[in-house]
C-alpha positions as CSV (number, residue, x, y, z in Angstrom):
1,X,14.6,-15.3,21.9
2,X,11.9,-12.3,23.1
3,X,8.8,-13.7,21.9
4,X,7.2,-10.2,21.7
5,X,5.9,-9.2,18.5
6,X,7.6,-5.5,17.4
7,X,4.2,-3.6,16.5
8,X,4.0,-2.1,13.4
9,X,6.7,-4.1,11.8
10,X,6.2,-6.3,8.7
11,X,9.3,-8.8,7.7
12,X,9.3,-11.0,4.9
13,X,13.0,-12.3,5.6
14,X,12.0,-16.1,6.2
15,X,15.6,-17.1,7.3
16,X,16.1,-14.4,10.1
17,X,15.9,-16.1,13.8
18,X,13.4,-13.6,14.4
19,X,10.7,-14.0,11.6
20,X,7.4,-15.2,12.6
21,X,5.2,-17.4,10.5
22,X,2.5,-14.2,10.4
23,X,5.5,-11.9,9.0
24,X,6.3,-10.7,12.0
25,X,9.4,-9.5,13.8
26,X,10.1,-11.0,17.4
27,X,13.6,-9.2,17.9
28,X,12.7,-7.2,20.8
29,X,13.9,-4.1,18.9
30,X,15.6,-3.5,15.6
31,X,18.3,-1.7,14.2
32,X,17.7,-0.3,10.5
33,X,21.1,0.8,8.3
34,X,22.0,2.0,5.2
35,X,22.6,-0.5,2.3
36,X,25.5,0.0,0.2
37,X,25.0,-2.3,-2.8
38,X,21.1,-1.4,-2.7
39,X,19.4,1.4,-4.6
40,X,19.2,5.1,-3.0
41,X,15.9,3.9,-1.4
42,X,16.6,0.9,-0.1
43,X,17.7,0.1,3.6
44,X,18.8,-2.8,5.7
45,X,17.8,-4.5,8.6
46,X,21.1,-4.6,11.1
47,X,19.3,-6.8,13.4
48,X,19.2,-9.6,10.8
49,X,20.2,-13.1,12.5
50,X,20.4,-16.2,10.4
51,X,18.6,-19.2,11.9
């Protein structure tokens, strides 16, 4: 796993492989996609990977 935090990204998804204790993301890069089952203003992180 890339340990470099992505500047400006705040993540509260604690069960993601790339989540850090200070709510940062260390994925290296992220892909944001649409969320069909969410409300019209929501998006999902397609980079999410379960721990």
